[in-house]
C-alpha positions as CSV (number, residue, x, y, z in Angstrom):
1,L,103.6,94.8,84.5
2,E,104.6,91.3,85.3
3,Q,102.5,90.0,82.3
4,E,103.2,92.6,79.7
5,I,106.9,93.4,80.2
6,K,107.9,90.4,82.3
7,I,109.2,92.6,85.1
8,D,109.2,89.6,87.5
9,I,112.1,88.0,85.6
10,P,115.5,88.7,87.3
11,G,117.4,91.5,85.6
12,T,114.4,93.2,84.0
13,G,114.0,95.8,86.6
14,I,111.4,96.6,89.3
15,A,108.4,98.9,89.7
16,F,107.1,100.5,92.8
17,V,104.4,103.0,94.0
18,T,105.1,105.7,96.5
19,P,102.5,108.2,97.7
20,L,102.5,111.6,96.1
21,S,101.9,114.4,98.7
22,S,101.5,117.3,96.3
23,I,101.8,118.3,92.6
24,G,102.7,121.5,90.9
25,G,99.4,122.4,89.2
26,K,96.3,121.3,87.4
27,R,98.0,120.7,84.0
28,Q,100.6,118.4,85.6
29,L,97.8,116.5,87.5
30,R,95.8,116.1,84.2
31,F,98.9,114.8,82.5
32,L,99.8,112.3,85.2
33,T,96.3,111.0,85.6
34,E,95.7,111.0,81.9
35,D,92.5,113.0,82.3
36,R,90.9,110.2,84.2
37,G,89.5,112.5,86.8
38,F,90.8,112.8,90.2
39,E,89.2,113.4,93.6
40,K,91.4,115.1,96.2
41,E,91.4,113.1,99.4
42,E,93.3,113.0,102.6
43,E,95.6,110.0,102.8
44,S,96.4,108.8,106.3
45,S,99.9,108.5,107.5
46,L,101.4,105.3,106.1
47,K,102.6,102.9,108.7
48,G,103.7,99.4,108.2
49,T,104.8,99.4,104.6
50,D,106.9,96.4,103.6
51,Y,109.3,98.4,101.4
52,E,111.0,101.8,101.4
53,L,112.6,103.8,98.6
54,L,116.1,104.9,99.8
55,V,117.3,108.1,97.9
56,V,121.0,108.8,98.2
57,I,122.4,112.1,96.9
58,A,126.2,112.0,96.6
59,N,129.1,113.7,94.9
60,Q,129.8,112.2,91.4
61,G,132.1,109.2,91.3
62,Y,131.2,107.5,94.6
63,T,128.4,105.2,93.5
64,D,130.5,102.1,94.1
65,V,131.5,103.2,97.6
66,I,127.9,103.8,98.4
67,M,126.6,100.5,96.9
68,D,129.4,98.5,98.6
69,A,128.3,100.0,101.9
70,A,124.6,99.4,101.2
71,R,125.3,95.8,100.2
72,K,127.0,95.2,103.5
73,A,123.6,95.8,105.1
74,N,121.5,93.7,102.8
75,A,120.8,96.0,99.9
76,T,120.5,94.2,96.6
77,G,120.9,96.9,93.9
78,G,120.0,100.3,92.8
79,T,119.5,102.8,90.0
80,V,121.9,105.7,89.4
81,I,120.9,109.0,87.9
82,H,123.4,111.8,87.1
83,A,122.3,115.1,88.5
84,K,123.6,118.6,89.0
85,G,123.0,120.6,92.2
86,T,122.1,124.2,92.4
87,G,122.1,126.8,95.2
88,M,125.1,125.2,96.8
89,E,126.4,128.3,98.6
90,K,123.6,128.3,101.3
91,A,123.9,124.5,101.8
92,E,127.7,124.8,102.2
93,K,127.3,127.5,104.9
94,F,124.7,125.4,106.7
95,L,126.6,122.1,106.6
96,G,130.1,123.6,106.9
97,V,131.6,121.5,104.1
98,S,132.4,122.1,100.5
99,L,129.8,120.6,98.1
100,A,130.4,119.5,94.5
101,Q,127.8,120.5,91.9
102,E,128.0,117.3,89.9
103,K,125.9,114.8,91.8
104,E,124.7,111.2,91.5
105,M,121.3,110.1,92.8
106,I,121.1,106.4,93.8
107,F,117.6,104.9,94.3
108,M,117.2,101.6,96.1
109,V,114.0,99.8,97.0
110,T,114.6,97.8,100.1
111,K,112.6,95.9,102.8
112,T,111.6,98.2,105.5
113,K,113.3,96.0,108.1
114,D,116.7,96.5,106.4
115,K,116.2,100.3,105.8
116,N,117.9,101.7,109.0
117,G,120.9,99.3,108.7
118,I,121.5,100.3,105.0
119,M,121.1,104.0,105.8
120,Q,123.6,103.8,108.7
121,S,126.1,101.9,106.7
122,I,125.9,104.5,103.8
123,M,126.4,107.3,106.3
124,K,129.3,105.6,108.0
125,E,131.2,104.9,104.8
126,A,130.1,107.8,102.6
127,G,128.3,110.4,104.7
128,I,128.3,114.1,104.5
129,G,131.7,114.5,106.1
130,S,133.4,112.2,103.6
131,K,134.5,112.9,100.0
132,A,131.4,111.2,98.8
133,G,129.3,113.8,100.8
134,A,126.2,111.5,100.7
135,I,122.9,112.3,102.2
136,V,120.2,109.7,102.4
137,F,116.4,109.7,103.1
138,S,113.5,107.3,102.5
139,L,110.0,107.2,101.3
140,P,107.3,104.6,101.9
141,V,106.6,102.2,99.0
142,T,103.0,101.0,98.9
143,E,103.3,98.5,96.0
144,T,106.0,96.7,94.1
145,A,106.5,94.5,91.0
146,G,109.7,92.7,90.0
147,M,110.7,91.9,93.5
148,R,109.9,88.2,93.3
149,L,113.4,86.9,94.2
150,I,113.7,89.2,97.3
151,E,110.2,88.1,98.4
152,K,111.0,84.5,97.8
153,N,114.2,84.7,99.9
154,E,112.1,86.2,102.7
155,D,109.8,83.2,102.7
156,D,112.6,80.7,102.8
C-alpha cells in the first residue's frame, strides 16, 4: 500500500486490519479471500494491540461535535459514513430516549493508550442522552499503513 498508492504521504488516507470473527457464508468467504483457500482456525484473544478502531454511531448532523470532543482527547481524524437505522422502536424502549433514523458513523483509528480518553470525551459531549445520541465502541487493529506521522510523533 505504501509503495503502490503512497498511503504513507499525509492526506492520502490510512489502511488498517482488524480481525474478522465470523462471515455470512461460503460465497462471501470465497469472494473476500479471492478463492485463495482458507483454513478455519481459532484466533487467540488479542491483547496488546497498538491501535484501536473507534466506531461512533450518532444522529445525523453531529459529526463536528463528536470530532471536536475526540480531538480534545488526542484523536487526529476520522471517516464519516451516512447511514440509516432500522428497528428503532425496540432500541427506544430499551434506552428510554427518542432515536433518529438518519445516522452518521464515524470511524477513527487511534493509539490504544488514547482510546479510553477519546471514548469518554465523546460520551461526555455527545453521548446517548444528548441530541447527538452517540454510542461508541472499539475493535482491535492488528496492522496499519499510512500512520507514519502519528508513529513519528510517538517516537519524538
